[in-house]
Every structure is written in C-alpha cells, then in structure tokens.
NUMARLO-717094 format. One record per atom (N, C-alpha, C, CB): residue number from 1; atom name; residue in one letter; x, y, z. Coordinates in steps of 0.02 Angstrom, whole numbers, plus 50000, padded with zeros to 5 digits. Each point is the difference from the previous one (the first is absolute). Glycine has a CB too. Layout:
<lumgus>
  num  atome  residu     px     py     pz
  NUM     CA       A      X      Y      Z
...
</lumgus>
This chain:
<lumgus>
  num  atome  residu     px     py     pz
    1      N       X  50145  48085  50545
    1     CA       X  50040  50072  50020
    1      C       X  49965  50048  49950
    1     CB       X  50130  49952  50037
    2      N       X  49869  50112  49988
    2     CA       X  49975  50052  49941
    2      C       X  50056  50044  49991
    2     CB       X  49876  50001  50027
    3      N       X  50117  50046  49930
    3     CA       X  50047  50046  49973
    3      C       X  49956  50074  49999
    3     CB       X  50073  49899  49922
    4      N       X  49959  50144  50117
    4     CA       X  49981  50067  49991
    4      C       X  50045  50054  49969
    4     CB       X  49939  49966  50091
    5      N       X  50039  50069  49864
    5     CA       X  50054  50050  49974
    5      C       X  49998  50061  50036
    5     CB       X  49994  49955  49890
    6      N       X  50046  50077  50135
    6     CA       X  50010  50061  50049
    6      C       X  50053  50046  49973
    6     CB       X  49969  49932  50101
    7      N       X  50010  50126  49899
    7     CA       X  50054  50058  49975
    7      C       X  50048  49989  50056
    7     CB       X  49923  50100  49940
    8      N       X  50067  49908  50134
    8     CA       X  50037  50000  50056
    8      C       X  49992  49923  50050
    8     CB       X  49983  50147  49989
    9      N       X  50060  49828  50034
    9     CA       X  49992  49952  50046
    9      C       X  49962  50019  50066
    9     CB       X  50102  49957  49947
   10      N       X  49832  50008  50065
   10     CA       X  49975  50011  50060
   10      C       X  50035  49995  50066
   10     CB       X  49919  49969  49935
   11      N       X  50077  50066  50111
   11     CA       X  50023  49989  50062
   11      C       X  49977  49929  50036
   11     CB       X  50001  50130  50000
   12      N       X  49931  49856  49996
   12     CA       X  49983  49933  50027
   12      C       X  50005  49956  49931
   12     CB       X  49915  50043  50108
   13      N       X  50115  49900  49905
   13     CA       X  49990  49945  49944
   13      C       X  49959  49951  50018
   13     CB       X  50101  50015  49960
   14      N       X  49851  49962  50000
   14     CA       X  49950  49952  50005
   14      C       X  50039  49918  49995
   14     CB       X  49904  50100  49940
   15      N       X  50072  49856  50084
   15     CA       X  50029  49937  49982
   15      C       X  49969  49967  49936
   15     CB       X  50024  49986  50123
   16      N       X  50015  49977  49836
   16     CA       X  49985  49974  49942
   16      C       X  49982  50051  49949
   16     CB       X  49969  49904  50061
   17      N       X  50063  50153  49944
   17     CA       X  50005  50044  49947
   17      C       X  50068  50035  49977
   17     CB       X  49889  50011  50038
   18      N       X  50125  49992  49895
   18     CA       X  50050  50025  49979
   18      C       X  49980  50061  49967
   18     CB       X  50055  49897  49997
   19      N       X  49980  50150  50034
   19     CA       X  50004  50076  49989
   19      C       X  50047  50018  49950
   19     CB       X  49973  50020  50113
   20      N       X  50012  50010  49814
   20     CA       X  50026  50012  49947
   20      C       X  50011  50069  49998
   20     CB       X  49955  49907  49953
   21      N       X  50104  50118  50043
   21     CA       X  50003  50072  49976
   21      C       X  50035  50018  49941
   21     CB       X  49993  50020  50105
   22      N       X  49968  49976  49833
   22     CA       X  50034  50015  49931
   22      C       X  50046  50059  49998
   22     CB       X  49903  49954  49949
   23      N       X  50074  50098  50082
   23     CA       X  50034  50063  49998
   23      C       X  50074  49990  50035
   23     CB       X  49879  50067  50003
   24      N       X  50118  49893  50048
   24     CA       X  50073  49992  50038
   24      C       X  50019  49942  49981
   24     CB       X  49984  50059  50098
   25      N       X  50002  49888  49862
   25     CA       X  50018  49935  49983
   25      C       X  50005  49965  50059
   25     CB       X  50053  50030  49903
   26      N       X  49911  49955  50127
   26     CA       X  50015  49963  50071
   26      C       X  49922  49974  50022
   26     CB       X  50116  50089  50045
   27      N       X  49902  49852  49987
   27     CA       X  49937  49961  50031
   27      C       X  50022  49991  50080
   27     CB       X  49961  49926  49877
   28      N       X  49989  50076  50159
   28     CA       X  50008  49970  50071
   28      C       X  49938  49959  50004
   28     CB       X  50067  50097  50059
   29      N       X  49951  49838  49994
   29     CA       X  49943  49976  50034
   29      C       X  50018  49965  50070
   29     CB       X  49945  49986  49881
   30      N       X  50020  49989  50159
   30     CA       X  50017  49974  50056
   30      C       X  50030  49927  49989
   30     CB       X  49912  50076  50053
   31      N       X  50143  49900  49981
   31     CA       X  50037  49939  49987
   31      C       X  49921  49947  50006
   31     CB       X  50156  50037  50063
   32      N       X  49864  49923  49895
   32     CA       X  49944  49948  49989
   32      C       X  49993  49949  50062
   32     CB       X  50025  50007  49869
   33      N       X  50031  49986  50165
   33     CA       X  50001  49954  50054
   33      C       X  49956  50016  50064
   33     CB       X  50113  49978  49954
   34      N       X  49858  50090  50038
   34     CA       X  49971  50021  50059
   34      C       X  50033  50037  50063
   34     CB       X  49942  49911  49958
   35      N       X  50125  50094  50030
   35     CA       X  50046  50047  50045
   35      C       X  49986  50078  50004
   35     CB       X  50086  49917  49970
   36      N       X  49874  50107  49970
   36     CA       X  49980  50062  49984
   36      C       X  50066  50050  49995
   36     CB       X  49882  49972  50056
   37      N       X  50178  49999  49920
   37     CA       X  50046  50041  49991
   37      C       X  49986  50027  49918
   37     CB       X  50084  49938  50100
   38      N       X  49931  50119  49893
   38     CA       X  49988  50035  49936
   38      C       X  50056  49989  49945
   38     CB       X  49938  50085  50068
   39      N       X  50032  49875  49871
   39     CA       X  50044  49977  49945
   39      C       X  50005  50059  49949
   39     CB       X  49965  49873  50016
   40      N       X  50092  50157  49964
   40     CA       X  49992  50047  49955
   40      C       X  50039  49967  49936
   40     CB       X  49989  50104  50091
   41      N       X  49986  49909  49841
   41     CA       X  50028  49959  49957
   41      C       X  49999  50064  49929
   41     CB       X  49952  49855  50064
   42      N       X  50105  50182  49942
   42     CA       X  50013  50047  49946
   42      C       X  50014  49973  49944
   42     CB       X  50033  50068  50067
   43      N       X  49942  49950  49869
   43     CA       X  50004  49987  49945
   43      C       X  50056  50037  49945
   43     CB       X  49884  49970  50043
   44      N       X  50152  49986  49936
   44     CA       X  50059  50023  49959
   44      C       X  50027  49939  49965
   44     CB       X  50031  50096  50079
   45      N       X  50010  49930  49876
   45     CA       X  50036  49933  49959
   45      C       X  50029  49949  50034
   45     CB       X  50025  50068  49924
   46      N       X  50004  49946  50131
   46     CA       X  50027  49954  50039
   46      C       X  49962  49973  50069
   46     CB       X  50097  50055  49946
   47      N       X  49849  49970  50048
   47     CA       X  49963  49979  50067
   47      C       X  49937  49971  49969
   47     CB       X  50046  50095  50088
   48      N       X  49892  49919  49960
   48     CA       X  49935  49960  49976
   48      C       X  49957  50033  49940
   48     CB       X  49993  49960  50125
   49      N       X  49974  49995  49855
   49     CA       X  49957  50017  49937
   49      C       X  49920  49981  50018
   49     CB       X  50108  49972  49912
   50      N       X  49854  50067  50072
   50     CA       X  49929  49979  50010
   50      C       X  49968  49986  49928
   50     CB       X  49990  50074  50112
   51      N       X  49977  49868  49888
   51     CA       X  49965  49981  49934
   51      C       X  49935  50014  50010
   51     CB       X  50072  49914  49967
   52      N       X  49881  50084  49975
   52     CA       X  49939  49998  50009
   52      C       X  49968  49956  49938
   52     CB       X  50009  50114  50069
   53      N       X  49951  49836  49952
   53     CA       X  49963  49963  49941
   53      C       X  49944  49985  50032
   53     CB       X  50090  49949  49935
   54      N       X  49900  49987  50074
   54     CA       X  49921  49991  50030
   54      C       X  49992  50039  50068
   54     CB       X  49989  49874  49949
   55      N       X  50068  50118  50082
   55     CA       X  50009  50028  50069
   55      C       X  50068  50044  50002
   55     CB       X  49937  49893  50054
   56      N       X  50095  50105  50005
   56     CA       X  50072  50040  50006
   56      C       X  50052  49958  50034
   56     CB       X  49942  50114  50010
   57      N       X  50108  49880  49962
   57     CA       X  50069  49962  50027
   57      C       X  50052  50041  50011
   57     CB       X  49977  49908  49943
   58      N       X  50063  50068  50116
   58     CA       X  50058  50045  50014
   58      C       X  50061  49961  49985
   58     CB       X  49939  50066  50090
   59      N       X  50110  49954  49872
   59     CA       X  50061  49950  49980
   59      C       X  50049  50045  50023
   59     CB       X  49961  49931  49892
   60      N       X  50099  50043  50144
   60     CA       X  50018  49931  50016
   60      C       X  49964  49994  50070
   60     CB       X  50120  49992  49932
   61      N       X  49897  49944  50104
   61     CA       X  49971  49986  50061
   61      C       X  50012  50058  50055
   61     CB       X  50016  49876  49967
   62      N       X  49940  50115  50091
   62     CA       X  50019  50046  50040
   62      C       X  50027  49956  50068
   62     CB       X  49913  50097  49942
   63      N       X  50152  49931  50067
   63     CA       X  50040  49955  50048
   63      C       X  50013  50061  50067
   63     CB       X  50072  49903  49889
   64      N       X  49884  50080  50168
   64     CA       X  50006  50046  50041
   64      C       X  50048  49980  50059
   64     CB       X  49889  50038  49959
   65      N       X  50172  49971  50019
   65     CA       X  50057  49968  50041
   65      C       X  50017  50044  50059
   65     CB       X  50048  49945  49897
   66      N       X  49940  50118  50097
   66     CA       X  50023  50044  50060
   66      C       X  49937  49999  50042
   66     CB       X  50090  50081  49938
   67      N       X  49859  49888  50066
   67     CA       X  49945  49993  50036
   67      C       X  50021  49945  50056
   67     CB       X  49918  50035  49896
   68      N       X  50041  49953  50170
   68     CA       X  50010  49949  50027
   68      C       X  49971  49933  49974
   68     CB       X  50015  50081  50080
   69      N       X  49934  49933  49885
   69     CA       X  49957  49939  49968
   69      C       X  50046  49972  49932
   69     CB       X  49868  50059  50039
   70      N       X  50170  49971  49938
   70     CA       X  50035  49981  49944
   70      C       X  49957  49962  49940
   70     CB       X  50098  49997  50085
   71      N       X  49851  50041  49898
   71     CA       X  49948  49973  49965
   71      C       X  50023  49995  49921
   71     CB       X  49912  50049  50091
   72      N       X  50070  49913  49869
   72     CA       X  50018  49997  49931
   72      C       X  49947  49976  49954
   72     CB       X  50109  49984  50039
   73      N       X  49861  50058  49923
   73     CA       X  49944  49995  49960
   73      C       X  49993  50036  49923
   73     CB       X  49958  49989  50120
   74      N       X  50001  49985  49845
   74     CA       X  49995  50043  49936
   74      C       X  49924  50012  50003
   74     CB       X  50103  49951  49921
   75      N       X  49886  50109  50043
   75     CA       X  49920  50014  49995
   75      C       X  50001  49998  49919
   75     CB       X  49966  50087  50121
   76      N       X  49976  49849  49862
   76     CA       X  49992  49989  49927
   76      C       X  49927  49986  50000
   76     CB       X  50121  49952  49967
   77      N       X  49855  50093  49980
   77     CA       X  49934  50000  49981
   77      C       X  49960  50017  50072
   77     CB       X  50020  49910  49891
   78      N       X  50000  50134  50140
   78     CA       X  49969  50030  50063
   78      C       X  50002  49950  50064
   78     CB       X  49919  50071  49920
   79      N       X  50116  49872  50074
   79     CA       X  50006  49964  50048
   79      C       X  50062  49994  50030
   79     CB       X  49917  49956  49955
   80      N       X  50094  50018  50111
   80     CA       X  50062  49988  50029
   80      C       X  50024  49934  49985
   80     CB       X  49974  50077  50083
   81      N       X  50084  49898  49893
   81     CA       X  50018  49946  49991
   81      C       X  50067  49993  50046
   81     CB       X  49937  49997  49883
   82      N       X  50068  49955  50164
   82     CA       X  50057  50000  50044
   82      C       X  50065  49969  49971
   82     CB       X  49915  49995  50091
   83      N       X  50124  50028  49932
   83     CA       X  50071  49956  49981
   83      C       X  50018  49947  50047
   83     CB       X  50048  50100  49951
   84      N       X  49972  49844  50022
   84     CA       X  50024  49947  50050
   84      C       X  50073  50031  50028
   84     CB       X  49937  49888  49932
   85      N       X  50072  50089  50138
   85     CA       X  50073  50024  50037
   85      C       X  50048  49970  49961
   85     CB       X  49965  50007  50121
   86      N       X  50023  49932  49850
   86     CA       X  50054  49975  49973
   86      C       X  50037  50020  49921
   86     CB       X  49944  49917  50084
   87      N       X  50013  50135  49891
   87     CA       X  50021  50025  49936
   87      C       X  50045  50061  50011
   87     CB       X  49895  49957  49944
   88      N       X  50119  50062  50111
   88     CA       X  50048  50060  49997
   88      C       X  50061  49990  50058
   88     CB       X  49893  50083  49957
   89      N       X  50165  49920  50025
   89     CA       X  50065  49987  50042
   89      C       X  50009  50056  50040
   89     CB       X  50056  49933  49917
   90      N       X  49972  50066  50148
   90     CA       X  50027  50049  50040
   90      C       X  50036  50051  49955
   90     CB       X  50008  49918  50096
   91      N       X  50035  50071  49871
   91     CA       X  50044  50055  49966
   91      C       X  49958  50030  49952
   91     CB       X  50109  49943  50013
   92      N       X  49837  50040  49955
   92     CA       X  49954  50031  49959
   92      C       X  49964  50049  50035
   92     CB       X  49993  49905  49936
   93      N       X  49988  50069  50133
   93     CA       X  49965  50042  50046
   93      C       X  50036  50056  50024
   93     CB       X  49941  49909  50029
   94      N       X  50115  50086  49981
   94     CA       X  50050  50058  50019
   94      C       X  50010  50049  49946
   94     CB       X  50060  49923  50071
   95      N       X  49953  50058  49870
   95     CA       X  50004  50038  49941
   95      C       X  49935  50045  49994
   95     CB       X  50074  49908  49946
   96      N       X  49859  50053  50052
   96     CA       X  49950  50033  49993
   96      C       X  49979  50047  50055
   96     CB       X  49979  49911  49931
   97      N       X  50043  50085  50144
   97     CA       X  49982  50027  50049
   97      C       X  50042  50064  49988
   97     CB       X  49965  49894  50073
   98      N       X  50093  50111  49904
   98     CA       X  50043  50070  50001
   98      C       X  49958  50041  49934
   98     CB       X  50143  49945  50047
   99      N       X  49839  50029  49906
   99     CA       X  49968  50017  49941
   99      C       X  49928  50037  50027
   99     CB       X  50061  49894  49925
  100      N       X  49907  50071  50109
  100     CA       X  49935  50015  50031
  100      C       X  50017  50071  50048
  100     CB       X  49955  49857  50000
  101      N       X  50088  50136  50042
  101     CA       X  50016  50053  50053
  101      C       X  50017  50071  49968
  101     CB       X  50046  49904  50076
  102      N       X  49995  50085  49868
  102     CA       X  50010  50055  49957
  102      C       X  49942  50043  49969
  102     CB       X  50094  49933  49981
  103      N       X  49866  50014  49995
  103     CA       X  49929  50028  49965
  103      C       X  49957  50032  50047
  103     CB       X  49998  49910  49921
  104      N       X  50003  50064  50145
  104     CA       X  49951  50022  50053
  104      C       X  50021  50055  50011
  104     CB       X  49970  49910  50050
  105      N       X  50096  50106  49968
  105     CA       X  50029  50066  50025
  105      C       X  49978  50059  49946
  105     CB       X  50109  49935  50061
  106      N       X  49904  50048  49877
  106     CA       X  49983  50038  49948
  106      C       X  49935  50025  50000
  106     CB       X  50075  49943  49946
  107      N       X  49874  50003  50048
  107     CA       X  49940  50018  50007
  107      C       X  49969  50030  50056
  107     CB       X  50004  49927  49934
  108      N       X  50019  50056  50126
  108     CA       X  49987  50048  50064
  108      C       X  50008  50071  50002
  108     CB       X  50032  49912  50048
  109      N       X  50040  50104  49921
  109     CA       X  50019  50058  49992
  109      C       X  49960  50042  49955
  109     CB       X  50098  49954  50029
  110      N       X  49887  50019  49912
  110     CA       X  49951  50024  49956
  110      C       X  49929  50013  50025
  110     CB       X  50068  49943  49925
  111      N       X  49897  50008  50117
  111     CA       X  49941  50027  50040
  111      C       X  50009  50038  50040
  111     CB       X  49957  49925  49989
  112      N       X  50084  50074  50047
  112     CA       X  50025  50056  50058
  112      C       X  50001  50077  49974
  112     CB       X  50083  49905  50050
  113      N       X  49958  50097  49894
  113     CA       X  50001  50058  49947
  113      C       X  49940  50029  49983
  113     CB       X  50087  49950  49956
  114      N       X  49868  50003  50017
  114     CA       X  49935  50024  49976
  114      C       X  49958  50028  50059
  114     CB       X  50005  49916  49905
  115      N       X  49991  50056  50156
  115     CA       X  49964  50018  50048
  115      C       X  50030  50076  50023
  115     CB       X  49971  49866  50030
  116      N       X  50096  50141  49963
  116     CA       X  50023  50062  50033
  116      C       X  49978  50056  49952
  116     CB       X  50103  49944  50061
  117      N       X  49901  50032  49869
  117     CA       X  49981  50058  49949
  117      C       X  49920  50012  50011
  117     CB       X  50097  49965  49901
  118      N       X  49864  49989  50106
  118     CA       X  49928  50009  50010
  118      C       X  49993  50055  50055
  118     CB       X  49971  49874  49968
  119      N       X  50059  50119  50089
  119     CA       X  50003  50039  50057
  119      C       X  50021  50066  49993
  119     CB       X  50016  49906  50051
  120      N       X  50036  50111  49910
  120     CA       X  50034  50058  49981
  120      C       X  49952  50025  49948
  120     CB       X  50122  49964  50026
  121      N       X  49856  50009  49923
  121     CA       X  49937  50030  49968
  121      C       X  49948  50033  50029
  121     CB       X  50022  49926  49944
  122      N       X  49950  50025  50099
  122     CA       X  49940  50018  50037
  122      C       X  50015  50064  50040
  122     CB       X  49961  49877  50007
  123      N       X  50105  50133  50032
  123     CA       X  50005  50048  50041
  123      C       X  50009  50068  49944
  123     CB       X  50052  49914  50109
  124      N       X  49976  50078  49838
  124     CA       X  49998  50064  49953
  124      C       X  49919  50019  49987
  124     CB       X  50123  49963  49934
  125      N       X  49842  49990  50051
  125     CA       X  49927  50025  49970
  125      C       X  49965  50013  50063
  125     CB       X  49989  49930  49887
  126      N       X  50013  50037  50178
  126     CA       X  49949  50016  50044
  126      C       X  50011  50045  50053
  126     CB       X  49967  49900  49973
  127      N       X  50098  50115  50039
  127     CA       X  50036  50042  50059
  127      C       X  50019  50064  49966
  127     CB       X  50052  49898  50068
  128      N       X  49940  50158  49961
  128     CA       X  50024  50074  49985
  128      C       X  50078  50006  49999
  128     CB       X  49894  50047  50059
</lumgus>
C-alpha cells in the first residue's frame, strides 16, 4: 500500500493508496476487501492516528461494519493485516458501527461543504 499526501481528497480514489490530507486531518482509501467503498478516517484524539516510522501505520483498526463486506483490518507498516472474525463480538461491532456512522456523516458534510465553498469562490472570481 502507498500513501499520497494531498491537500484535497481526489474525486477518483486509486486501489491500495491511502490519501492523507494533513490540512484537514483526514485520510481516505478504498476498502481493502475490493468492494471499492470509500473509507474515511478522520484524525482526532478519539479517532484514528497515522504514524510514520520506516513506513506508515493507521491506528486503531478499521472496522467497516456499515459496509456489506464488514471487513476489519489494520494498516501496519504500509501493509494490510486482516482481523480474524472471532476477535470481535457482535456487541462490539454494533458500538463501533454507530461511532463510525457518526464520523462518516460528519466527514461527508465537511467534504460537501468544501466542495460548495469551492464552487461559490469560483463563481465570485470567474463570473461577472
């Protein structure tokens, strides 16, 4: 897996690439199972952290409980490490899914707001 630093999240996301926006403290990648759902990981004290040593790692694990695939994995040293299904209980999945859904809604709202601001600014400068 590669990492690309980007000011803005691109419209087209490549497989096996984690896009990291330091300015917006967010990363995004396509689900590693191959379903091509976009996985957004906002960075905050209570959410994910991205660390750089020889490569990059994302902490904690990524549990895509709201996706049909329900994939669960870590990104450690630029590689995907899959979680065994017996390591997570149904009640843990329910709690994580609710938290993930709230984060995703906040992130999508922010991305939509940024896009609308970009359009408004463009209209101010390029239209009479």
